[in-house]
PDB file of N, H, CA, C and O in Angstrom:
ATOM      1  N   MET A   1     -15.442 -20.654   7.461  1.00  0.00           N
ATOM      2  CA  MET A   1     -15.480 -20.068   6.278  1.00  0.00           C
ATOM      3  C   MET A   1     -15.114 -18.525   6.168  1.00  0.00           C
ATOM      4  O   MET A   1     -15.810 -17.754   6.829  1.00  0.00           O
ATOM      5  N   ALA A   2     -14.225 -18.075   5.498  1.00  0.00           N
ATOM      6  H   ALA A   2     -13.660 -18.702   4.961  1.00  0.00           H
ATOM      7  CA  ALA A   2     -13.970 -16.571   5.382  1.00  0.00           C
ATOM      8  C   ALA A   2     -15.055 -15.823   4.984  1.00  0.00           C
ATOM      9  O   ALA A   2     -15.887 -16.250   4.183  1.00  0.00           O
ATOM     10  N   LYS A   3     -15.104 -14.632   5.539  1.00  0.00           N
ATOM     11  H   LYS A   3     -14.429 -14.285   6.189  1.00  0.00           H
ATOM     12  CA  LYS A   3     -16.247 -13.546   5.162  1.00  0.00           C
ATOM     13  C   LYS A   3     -15.761 -13.016   3.826  1.00  0.00           C
ATOM     14  O   LYS A   3     -16.645 -12.567   3.095  1.00  0.00           O
ATOM     15  N   GLY A   4     -14.513 -12.987   3.375  1.00  0.00           N
ATOM     16  H   GLY A   4     -13.795 -13.352   3.968  1.00  0.00           H
ATOM     17  CA  GLY A   4     -14.096 -12.332   2.315  1.00  0.00           C
ATOM     18  C   GLY A   4     -12.631 -12.243   2.385  1.00  0.00           C
ATOM     19  O   GLY A   4     -11.994 -12.615   3.371  1.00  0.00           O
ATOM     20  N   LYS A   5     -12.090 -11.730   1.293  1.00  0.00           N
ATOM     21  H   LYS A   5     -12.608 -11.428   0.492  1.00  0.00           H
ATOM     22  CA  LYS A   5     -10.515 -11.661   1.090  1.00  0.00           C
ATOM     23  C   LYS A   5     -10.379 -10.032   1.325  1.00  0.00           C
ATOM     24  O   LYS A   5     -11.083  -9.168   0.802  1.00  0.00           O
ATOM     25  N   MET A   6      -9.329  -9.846   2.214  1.00  0.00           N
ATOM     26  H   MET A   6      -8.757 -10.547   2.639  1.00  0.00           H
ATOM     27  CA  MET A   6      -8.945  -8.365   2.447  1.00  0.00           C
ATOM     28  C   MET A   6      -7.411  -8.242   2.300  1.00  0.00           C
ATOM     29  O   MET A   6      -6.607  -8.988   2.858  1.00  0.00           O
ATOM     30  N   LEU A   7      -7.087  -7.168   1.450  1.00  0.00           N
ATOM     31  H   LEU A   7      -7.741  -6.562   0.996  1.00  0.00           H
ATOM     32  CA  LEU A   7      -5.740  -6.708   1.344  1.00  0.00           C
ATOM     33  C   LEU A   7      -5.357  -5.455   2.158  1.00  0.00           C
ATOM     34  O   LEU A   7      -5.983  -4.410   1.985  1.00  0.00           O
ATOM     35  N   ILE A   8      -4.453  -5.526   2.945  1.00  0.00           N
ATOM     36  H   ILE A   8      -3.944  -6.376   3.086  1.00  0.00           H
ATOM     37  CA  ILE A   8      -4.096  -4.642   3.830  1.00  0.00           C
ATOM     38  C   ILE A   8      -2.728  -3.962   3.224  1.00  0.00           C
ATOM     39  O   ILE A   8      -1.739  -4.664   3.015  1.00  0.00           O
ATOM     40  N   VAL A   9      -2.734  -2.694   2.982  1.00  0.00           N
ATOM     41  H   VAL A   9      -3.538  -2.124   3.152  1.00  0.00           H
ATOM     42  CA  VAL A   9      -1.529  -2.113   2.476  1.00  0.00           C
ATOM     43  C   VAL A   9      -1.024  -0.818   3.465  1.00  0.00           C
ATOM     44  O   VAL A   9      -1.752   0.138   3.735  1.00  0.00           O
ATOM     45  N   ASP A  10       0.184  -0.963   3.883  1.00  0.00           N
ATOM     46  H   ASP A  10       0.775  -1.739   3.664  1.00  0.00           H
ATOM     47  CA  ASP A  10       0.678  -0.025   4.845  1.00  0.00           C
ATOM     48  C   ASP A  10       2.179  -0.130   4.789  1.00  0.00           C
ATOM     49  O   ASP A  10       2.639  -1.234   4.496  1.00  0.00           O
ATOM     50  N   ASP A  11       2.944   0.790   5.010  1.00  0.00           N
ATOM     51  H   ASP A  11       2.570   1.687   5.247  1.00  0.00           H
ATOM     52  CA  ASP A  11       4.470   0.738   5.003  1.00  0.00           C
ATOM     53  C   ASP A  11       4.913   0.494   6.162  1.00  0.00           C
ATOM     54  O   ASP A  11       6.083   0.135   6.297  1.00  0.00           O
ATOM     55  N   GLN A  12       4.080   0.636   7.225  1.00  0.00           N
ATOM     56  H   GLN A  12       3.130   0.927   7.115  1.00  0.00           H
ATOM     57  CA  GLN A  12       4.403   0.231   8.682  1.00  0.00           C
ATOM     58  C   GLN A  12       4.074  -1.172   8.950  1.00  0.00           C
ATOM     59  O   GLN A  12       2.912  -1.553   8.812  1.00  0.00           O
ATOM     60  N   MET A  13       5.083  -2.038   9.353  1.00  0.00           N
ATOM     61  H   MET A  13       6.027  -1.728   9.465  1.00  0.00           H
ATOM     62  CA  MET A  13       4.768  -3.320   9.661  1.00  0.00           C
ATOM     63  C   MET A  13       3.897  -3.513  10.663  1.00  0.00           C
ATOM     64  O   MET A  13       3.027  -4.378  10.556  1.00  0.00           O
ATOM     65  N   GLY A  14       4.007  -2.744  11.759  1.00  0.00           N
ATOM     66  H   GLY A  14       4.713  -2.041  11.846  1.00  0.00           H
ATOM     67  CA  GLY A  14       3.245  -2.928  13.100  1.00  0.00           C
ATOM     68  C   GLY A  14       1.743  -2.747  12.792  1.00  0.00           C
ATOM     69  O   GLY A  14       0.865  -3.465  13.272  1.00  0.00           O
ATOM     70  N   ILE A  15       1.516  -1.643  11.885  1.00  0.00           N
ATOM     71  H   ILE A  15       2.228  -1.059  11.495  1.00  0.00           H
ATOM     72  CA  ILE A  15       0.157  -1.357  11.512  1.00  0.00           C
ATOM     73  C   ILE A  15      -0.437  -2.597  10.666  1.00  0.00           C
ATOM     74  O   ILE A  15      -1.555  -3.024  10.954  1.00  0.00           O
ATOM     75  N   ARG A  16       0.282  -3.147   9.671  1.00  0.00           N
ATOM     76  H   ARG A  16       1.191  -2.801   9.438  1.00  0.00           H
ATOM     77  CA  ARG A  16      -0.193  -4.247   9.046  1.00  0.00           C
ATOM     78  C   ARG A  16      -0.380  -5.409   9.803  1.00  0.00           C
ATOM     79  O   ARG A  16      -1.266  -6.214   9.516  1.00  0.00           O
ATOM     80  N   MET A  17       0.397  -5.565  10.765  1.00  0.00           N
ATOM     81  H   MET A  17       1.116  -4.912  10.998  1.00  0.00           H
ATOM     82  CA  MET A  17       0.337  -6.877  11.852  1.00  0.00           C
ATOM     83  C   MET A  17      -0.942  -6.807  12.655  1.00  0.00           C
ATOM     84  O   MET A  17      -1.712  -7.751  12.836  1.00  0.00           O
ATOM     85  N   LEU A  18      -1.083  -5.506  13.141  1.00  0.00           N
ATOM     86  H   LEU A  18      -0.457  -4.739  12.995  1.00  0.00           H
ATOM     87  CA  LEU A  18      -2.315  -5.437  13.943  1.00  0.00           C
ATOM     88  C   LEU A  18      -3.616  -5.525  13.297  1.00  0.00           C
ATOM     89  O   LEU A  18      -4.566  -6.141  13.780  1.00  0.00           O
ATOM     90  N   LEU A  19      -3.638  -4.827  12.075  1.00  0.00           N
ATOM     91  H   LEU A  19      -2.866  -4.327  11.683  1.00  0.00           H
ATOM     92  CA  LEU A  19      -4.923  -4.940  11.300  1.00  0.00           C
ATOM     93  C   LEU A  19      -5.120  -6.287  10.909  1.00  0.00           C
ATOM     94  O   LEU A  19      -6.195  -6.816  11.195  1.00  0.00           O
ATOM     95  N   ALA A  20      -4.180  -6.974  10.252  1.00  0.00           N
ATOM     96  H   ALA A  20      -3.307  -6.545  10.020  1.00  0.00           H
ATOM     97  CA  ALA A  20      -4.338  -8.374  10.028  1.00  0.00           C
ATOM     98  C   ALA A  20      -4.861  -9.294  11.089  1.00  0.00           C
ATOM     99  O   ALA A  20      -5.776 -10.083  10.854  1.00  0.00           O
ATOM    100  N   GLU A  21      -4.279  -9.192  12.253  1.00  0.00           N
ATOM    101  H   GLU A  21      -3.535  -8.551  12.444  1.00  0.00           H
ATOM    102  CA  GLU A  21      -4.829  -9.819  13.540  1.00  0.00           C
ATOM    103  C   GLU A  21      -6.179  -9.632  13.768  1.00  0.00           C
ATOM    104  O   GLU A  21      -6.918 -10.584  14.016  1.00  0.00           O
ATOM    105  N   VAL A  22      -6.638  -8.277  13.697  1.00  0.00           N
ATOM    106  H   VAL A  22      -6.038  -7.503  13.496  1.00  0.00           H
ATOM    107  CA  VAL A  22      -7.918  -7.942  14.129  1.00  0.00           C
ATOM    108  C   VAL A  22      -8.823  -8.587  13.146  1.00  0.00           C
ATOM    109  O   VAL A  22      -9.781  -9.255  13.536  1.00  0.00           O
ATOM    110  N   PHE A  23      -8.555  -8.415  11.862  1.00  0.00           N
ATOM    111  H   PHE A  23      -7.777  -7.873  11.545  1.00  0.00           H
ATOM    112  CA  PHE A  23      -9.448  -9.138  10.817  1.00  0.00           C
ATOM    113  C   PHE A  23      -9.457 -10.495  10.520  1.00  0.00           C
ATOM    114  O   PHE A  23     -10.400 -10.990   9.902  1.00  0.00           O
ATOM    115  N   ARG A  24      -8.451 -11.185  10.917  1.00  0.00           N
ATOM    116  H   ARG A  24      -7.685 -10.783  11.419  1.00  0.00           H
ATOM    117  CA  ARG A  24      -8.239 -12.692  10.914  1.00  0.00           C
ATOM    118  C   ARG A  24      -9.314 -13.271  12.012  1.00  0.00           C
ATOM    119  O   ARG A  24      -9.924 -14.324  11.832  1.00  0.00           O
ATOM    120  N   ASP A  25      -9.458 -12.469  13.136  1.00  0.00           N
ATOM    121  H   ASP A  25      -8.962 -11.614  13.282  1.00  0.00           H
ATOM    122  CA  ASP A  25     -10.132 -12.907  14.173  1.00  0.00           C
ATOM    123  C   ASP A  25     -11.537 -12.759  13.899  1.00  0.00           C
ATOM    124  O   ASP A  25     -12.335 -13.346  14.629  1.00  0.00           O
ATOM    125  N   GLU A  26     -12.006 -11.943  12.797  1.00  0.00           N
ATOM    126  H   GLU A  26     -11.357 -11.465  12.204  1.00  0.00           H
ATOM    127  CA  GLU A  26     -13.249 -11.663  12.241  1.00  0.00           C
ATOM    128  C   GLU A  26     -13.603 -12.643  10.942  1.00  0.00           C
ATOM    129  O   GLU A  26     -14.593 -12.463  10.233  1.00  0.00           O
ATOM    130  N   ASP A  27     -12.693 -13.641  10.757  1.00  0.00           N
ATOM    131  H   ASP A  27     -11.888 -13.787  11.333  1.00  0.00           H
ATOM    132  CA  ASP A  27     -12.673 -14.656   9.795  1.00  0.00           C
ATOM    133  C   ASP A  27     -12.622 -14.080   8.263  1.00  0.00           C
ATOM    134  O   ASP A  27     -13.302 -14.536   7.344  1.00  0.00           O
ATOM    135  N   PHE A  28     -11.703 -13.007   8.152  1.00  0.00           N
ATOM    136  H   PHE A  28     -11.151 -12.636   8.899  1.00  0.00           H
ATOM    137  CA  PHE A  28     -11.409 -12.690   6.794  1.00  0.00           C
ATOM    138  C   PHE A  28     -10.102 -13.285   6.382  1.00  0.00           C
ATOM    139  O   PHE A  28      -9.183 -13.453   7.184  1.00  0.00           O
ATOM    140  N   GLU A  29     -10.032 -13.624   5.025  1.00  0.00           N
ATOM    141  H   GLU A  29     -10.778 -13.488   4.374  1.00  0.00           H
ATOM    142  CA  GLU A  29      -8.719 -14.228   4.601  1.00  0.00           C
ATOM    143  C   GLU A  29      -7.892 -12.935   4.277  1.00  0.00           C
ATOM    144  O   GLU A  29      -8.432 -12.092   3.561  1.00  0.00           O
ATOM    145  N   ILE A  30      -6.491 -12.691   4.798  1.00  0.00           N
ATOM    146  H   ILE A  30      -6.053 -13.376   5.379  1.00  0.00           H
ATOM    147  CA  ILE A  30      -5.927 -11.564   4.882  1.00  0.00           C
ATOM    148  C   ILE A  30      -4.654 -11.729   3.883  1.00  0.00           C
ATOM    149  O   ILE A  30      -4.024 -12.785   3.837  1.00  0.00           O
ATOM    150  N   PHE A  31      -4.356 -10.691   3.152  1.00  0.00           N
ATOM    151  H   PHE A  31      -4.868  -9.832   3.190  1.00  0.00           H
ATOM    152  CA  PHE A  31      -3.076 -10.385   2.353  1.00  0.00           C
ATOM    153  C   PHE A  31      -2.602  -9.097   2.796  1.00  0.00           C
ATOM    154  O   PHE A  31      -3.377  -8.164   3.007  1.00  0.00           O
ATOM    155  N   THR A  32      -1.254  -9.010   2.955  1.00  0.00           N
ATOM    156  H   THR A  32      -0.625  -9.767   2.783  1.00  0.00           H
ATOM    157  CA  THR A  32      -0.712  -7.744   3.177  1.00  0.00           C
ATOM    158  C   THR A  32       0.366  -7.166   2.071  1.00  0.00           C
ATOM    159  O   THR A  32       0.990  -7.996   1.409  1.00  0.00           O
ATOM    160  N   ALA A  33       0.572  -5.913   1.880  1.00  0.00           N
ATOM    161  H   ALA A  33       0.065  -5.239   2.417  1.00  0.00           H
ATOM    162  CA  ALA A  33       1.677  -5.437   1.244  1.00  0.00           C
ATOM    163  C   ALA A  33       2.191  -4.166   1.837  1.00  0.00           C
ATOM    164  O   ALA A  33       1.474  -3.360   2.431  1.00  0.00           O
ATOM    165  N   LYS A  34       3.483  -4.034   1.641  1.00  0.00           N
ATOM    166  H   LYS A  34       4.065  -4.689   1.159  1.00  0.00           H
ATOM    167  CA  LYS A  34       4.255  -2.851   2.250  1.00  0.00           C
ATOM    168  C   LYS A  34       4.427  -1.637   1.437  1.00  0.00           C
ATOM    169  O   LYS A  34       4.756  -0.552   1.915  1.00  0.00           O
ATOM    170  N   ASN A  35       4.193  -1.856   0.195  1.00  0.00           N
ATOM    171  H   ASN A  35       3.925  -2.737  -0.194  1.00  0.00           H
ATOM    172  CA  ASN A  35       4.161  -0.787  -0.934  1.00  0.00           C
ATOM    173  C   ASN A  35       3.068  -1.137  -1.956  1.00  0.00           C
ATOM    174  O   ASN A  35       2.402  -2.169  -2.040  1.00  0.00           O
ATOM    175  N   GLY A  36       3.041   0.124  -2.817  1.00  0.00           N
ATOM    176  H   GLY A  36       3.582   0.963  -2.749  1.00  0.00           H
ATOM    177  CA  GLY A  36       2.158   0.052  -3.934  1.00  0.00           C
ATOM    178  C   GLY A  36       2.255  -1.018  -4.973  1.00  0.00           C
ATOM    179  O   GLY A  36       1.329  -1.681  -5.440  1.00  0.00           O
ATOM    180  N   GLU A  37       3.551  -1.080  -5.263  1.00  0.00           N
ATOM    181  H   GLU A  37       4.304  -0.542  -4.884  1.00  0.00           H
ATOM    182  CA  GLU A  37       3.949  -2.379  -6.094  1.00  0.00           C
ATOM    183  C   GLU A  37       3.547  -3.561  -5.690  1.00  0.00           C
ATOM    184  O   GLU A  37       2.977  -4.236  -6.547  1.00  0.00           O
ATOM    185  N   GLU A  38       3.695  -4.108  -4.432  1.00  0.00           N
ATOM    186  H   GLU A  38       4.158  -3.559  -3.736  1.00  0.00           H
ATOM    187  CA  GLU A  38       3.291  -5.217  -3.916  1.00  0.00           C
ATOM    188  C   GLU A  38       1.752  -5.324  -3.764  1.00  0.00           C
ATOM    189  O   GLU A  38       1.205  -6.425  -3.828  1.00  0.00           O
ATOM    190  N   ALA A  39       1.022  -4.126  -3.553  1.00  0.00           N
ATOM    191  H   ALA A  39       1.466  -3.232  -3.501  1.00  0.00           H
ATOM    192  CA  ALA A  39      -0.346  -4.131  -3.541  1.00  0.00           C
ATOM    193  C   ALA A  39      -0.888  -4.435  -4.818  1.00  0.00           C
ATOM    194  O   ALA A  39      -1.741  -5.322  -4.857  1.00  0.00           O
ATOM    195  N   ILE A  40      -0.567  -3.888  -5.829  1.00  0.00           N
ATOM    196  H   ILE A  40       0.125  -3.167  -5.798  1.00  0.00           H
ATOM    197  CA  ILE A  40      -1.002  -4.210  -7.216  1.00  0.00           C
ATOM    198  C   ILE A  40      -0.793  -5.738  -7.494  1.00  0.00           C
ATOM    199  O   ILE A  40      -1.720  -6.438  -7.902  1.00  0.00           O
ATOM    200  N   GLU A  41       0.426  -6.210  -7.265  1.00  0.00           N
ATOM    201  H   GLU A  41       1.180  -5.642  -6.934  1.00  0.00           H
ATOM    202  CA  GLU A  41       0.549  -7.581  -7.508  1.00  0.00           C
ATOM    203  C   GLU A  41      -0.368  -8.394  -6.621  1.00  0.00           C
ATOM    204  O   GLU A  41      -1.051  -9.191  -7.263  1.00  0.00           O
ATOM    205  N   HIS A  42      -0.552  -8.402  -5.386  1.00  0.00           N
ATOM    206  H   HIS A  42       0.004  -7.754  -4.864  1.00  0.00           H
ATOM    207  CA  HIS A  42      -1.478  -9.080  -4.746  1.00  0.00           C
ATOM    208  C   HIS A  42      -2.899  -9.051  -5.089  1.00  0.00           C
ATOM    209  O   HIS A  42      -3.621 -10.048  -5.036  1.00  0.00           O
ATOM    210  N   ALA A  43      -3.347  -7.689  -5.501  1.00  0.00           N
ATOM    211  H   ALA A  43      -2.761  -6.880  -5.544  1.00  0.00           H
ATOM    212  CA  ALA A  43      -4.691  -7.381  -6.018  1.00  0.00           C
ATOM    213  C   ALA A  43      -5.015  -8.375  -7.256  1.00  0.00           C
ATOM    214  O   ALA A  43      -6.075  -8.996  -7.339  1.00  0.00           O
ATOM    215  N   TYR A  44      -4.033  -8.442  -8.148  1.00  0.00           N
ATOM    216  H   TYR A  44      -3.172  -7.937  -8.080  1.00  0.00           H
ATOM    217  CA  TYR A  44      -4.264  -9.100  -9.409  1.00  0.00           C
ATOM    218  C   TYR A  44      -4.341 -10.624  -9.097  1.00  0.00           C
ATOM    219  O   TYR A  44      -5.210 -11.372  -9.545  1.00  0.00           O
ATOM    220  N   LYS A  45      -3.356 -10.977  -8.300  1.00  0.00           N
ATOM    221  H   LYS A  45      -2.650 -10.370  -7.936  1.00  0.00           H
ATOM    222  CA  LYS A  45      -3.344 -12.513  -7.825  1.00  0.00           C
ATOM    223  C   LYS A  45      -4.485 -12.895  -6.967  1.00  0.00           C
ATOM    224  O   LYS A  45      -5.058 -13.929  -7.307  1.00  0.00           O
ATOM    225  N   SER A  46      -4.987 -12.204  -5.804  1.00  0.00           N
ATOM    226  H   SER A  46      -4.521 -11.364  -5.528  1.00  0.00           H
ATOM    227  CA  SER A  46      -5.813 -12.717  -4.868  1.00  0.00           C
ATOM    228  C   SER A  46      -7.204 -12.212  -4.920  1.00  0.00           C
ATOM    229  O   SER A  46      -8.118 -12.663  -4.229  1.00  0.00           O
ATOM    230  N   ARG A  47      -7.326 -11.125  -5.890  1.00  0.00           N
ATOM    231  H   ARG A  47      -6.583 -10.759  -6.451  1.00  0.00           H
ATOM    232  CA  ARG A  47      -8.596 -10.561  -6.141  1.00  0.00           C
ATOM    233  C   ARG A  47      -9.440 -10.304  -4.824  1.00  0.00           C
ATOM    234  O   ARG A  47     -10.457 -10.922  -4.511  1.00  0.00           O
ATOM    235  N   PRO A  48      -8.843  -9.295  -4.117  1.00  0.00           N
ATOM    236  CA  PRO A  48      -9.505  -9.263  -2.621  1.00  0.00           C
ATOM    237  C   PRO A  48     -10.970  -8.402  -2.866  1.00  0.00           C
ATOM    238  O   PRO A  48     -11.234  -7.704  -3.845  1.00  0.00           O
ATOM    239  N   ASP A  49     -11.710  -8.627  -1.851  1.00  0.00           N
ATOM    240  H   ASP A  49     -11.496  -9.194  -1.056  1.00  0.00           H
ATOM    241  CA  ASP A  49     -13.099  -7.947  -1.751  1.00  0.00           C
ATOM    242  C   ASP A  49     -13.031  -6.635  -1.262  1.00  0.00           C
ATOM    243  O   ASP A  49     -13.809  -5.741  -1.596  1.00  0.00           O
ATOM    244  N   ILE A  50     -11.919  -6.496  -0.317  1.00  0.00           N
ATOM    245  H   ILE A  50     -11.287  -7.222  -0.047  1.00  0.00           H
ATOM    246  CA  ILE A  50     -11.784  -5.209   0.451  1.00  0.00           C
ATOM    247  C   ILE A  50     -10.313  -4.859   0.445  1.00  0.00           C
ATOM    248  O   ILE A  50      -9.468  -5.724   0.674  1.00  0.00           O
ATOM    249  N   VAL A  51      -9.988  -3.564   0.178  1.00  0.00           N
ATOM    250  H   VAL A  51     -10.675  -2.862  -0.008  1.00  0.00           H
ATOM    251  CA  VAL A  51      -8.594  -3.046   0.316  1.00  0.00           C
ATOM    252  C   VAL A  51      -8.577  -2.001   1.361  1.00  0.00           C
ATOM    253  O   VAL A  51      -9.305  -1.018   1.226  1.00  0.00           O
ATOM    254  N   LEU A  52      -7.772  -2.137   2.443  1.00  0.00           N
ATOM    255  H   LEU A  52      -7.181  -2.937   2.553  1.00  0.00           H
ATOM    256  CA  LEU A  52      -7.530  -1.024   3.370  1.00  0.00           C
ATOM    257  C   LEU A  52      -6.232  -0.551   2.872  1.00  0.00           C
ATOM    258  O   LEU A  52      -5.286  -1.338   2.890  1.00  0.00           O
ATOM    259  N   LEU A  53      -6.077   0.659   2.425  1.00  0.00           N
ATOM    260  H   LEU A  53      -6.846   1.298   2.410  1.00  0.00           H
ATOM    261  CA  LEU A  53      -4.989   1.241   1.842  1.00  0.00           C
ATOM    262  C   LEU A  53      -4.508   2.615   2.693  1.00  0.00           C
ATOM    263  O   LEU A  53      -5.313   3.521   2.913  1.00  0.00           O
ATOM    264  N   ASP A  54      -3.209   2.666   3.114  1.00  0.00           N
ATOM    265  H   ASP A  54      -2.556   1.931   2.935  1.00  0.00           H
ATOM    266  CA  ASP A  54      -2.547   3.706   3.567  1.00  0.00           C
ATOM    267  C   ASP A  54      -2.434   4.731   2.448  1.00  0.00           C
ATOM    268  O   ASP A  54      -1.903   4.489   1.364  1.00  0.00           O
ATOM    269  N   MET A  55      -3.017   5.986   2.823  1.00  0.00           N
ATOM    270  H   MET A  55      -3.448   6.183   3.703  1.00  0.00           H
ATOM    271  CA  MET A  55      -2.968   7.026   1.923  1.00  0.00           C
ATOM    272  C   MET A  55      -1.603   7.667   1.361  1.00  0.00           C
ATOM    273  O   MET A  55      -1.502   8.316   0.320  1.00  0.00           O
ATOM    274  N   LYS A  56      -0.626   7.366   2.221  1.00  0.00           N
ATOM    275  H   LYS A  56      -0.708   6.838   3.066  1.00  0.00           H
ATOM    276  CA  LYS A  56       0.616   8.003   2.142  1.00  0.00           C
ATOM    277  C   LYS A  56       1.796   6.858   1.996  1.00  0.00           C
ATOM    278  O   LYS A  56       2.558   6.594   2.925  1.00  0.00           O
ATOM    279  N   LEU A  57       1.837   6.319   0.919  1.00  0.00           N
ATOM    280  H   LEU A  57       1.217   6.534   0.164  1.00  0.00           H
ATOM    281  CA  LEU A  57       2.886   5.283   0.598  1.00  0.00           C
ATOM    282  C   LEU A  57       4.021   5.711  -0.022  1.00  0.00           C
ATOM    283  O   LEU A  57       3.901   6.556  -0.910  1.00  0.00           O
ATOM    284  N   PRO A  58       5.210   5.254   0.299  1.00  0.00           N
ATOM    285  CA  PRO A  58       6.370   5.994  -0.192  1.00  0.00           C
ATOM    286  C   PRO A  58       6.685   5.238  -1.709  1.00  0.00           C
ATOM    287  O   PRO A  58       6.376   4.056  -1.855  1.00  0.00           O
ATOM    288  N   GLY A  59       7.255   5.936  -2.702  1.00  0.00           N
ATOM    289  H   GLY A  59       7.505   6.896  -2.583  1.00  0.00           H
ATOM    290  CA  GLY A  59       7.613   5.456  -3.841  1.00  0.00           C
ATOM    291  C   GLY A  59       6.564   5.524  -4.899  1.00  0.00           C
ATOM    292  O   GLY A  59       6.974   5.449  -6.057  1.00  0.00           O
ATOM    293  N   MET A  60       5.357   5.645  -4.715  1.00  0.00           N
ATOM    294  H   MET A  60       5.023   5.706  -3.774  1.00  0.00           H
ATOM    295  CA  MET A  60       4.362   5.661  -5.699  1.00  0.00           C
ATOM    296  C   MET A  60       3.222   6.670  -5.426  1.00  0.00           C
ATOM    297  O   MET A  60       2.852   6.943  -4.284  1.00  0.00           O
ATOM    298  N   SER A  61       2.677   7.219  -6.568  1.00  0.00           N
ATOM    299  H   SER A  61       2.978   6.998  -7.496  1.00  0.00           H
ATOM    300  CA  SER A  61       1.659   8.151  -6.178  1.00  0.00           C
ATOM    301  C   SER A  61       0.474   7.695  -7.155  1.00  0.00           C
ATOM    302  O   SER A  61       0.582   6.935  -8.118  1.00  0.00           O
ATOM    303  N   GLY A  62      -0.653   8.318  -6.698  1.00  0.00           N
ATOM    304  H   GLY A  62      -0.741   8.934  -5.916  1.00  0.00           H
ATOM    305  CA  GLY A  62      -1.783   8.055  -7.640  1.00  0.00           C
ATOM    306  C   GLY A  62      -2.461   6.764  -7.268  1.00  0.00           C
ATOM    307  O   GLY A  62      -3.423   6.362  -7.923  1.00  0.00           O
TER     308      GLY A  62
END
């Protein structure tokens, strides 16, 4: 059973993949997004318990 839902947001695919692998091994259900627009969409659809967010994403501020 998953510990919770986690959304990982980073524009670098390698970082997303690494974090997803680490937290899947810890039994989190993982969703990933490469930009702010995708992150907002996933947040509404999946209602994550935790969001790991890159502070410097291209194309969107705030």
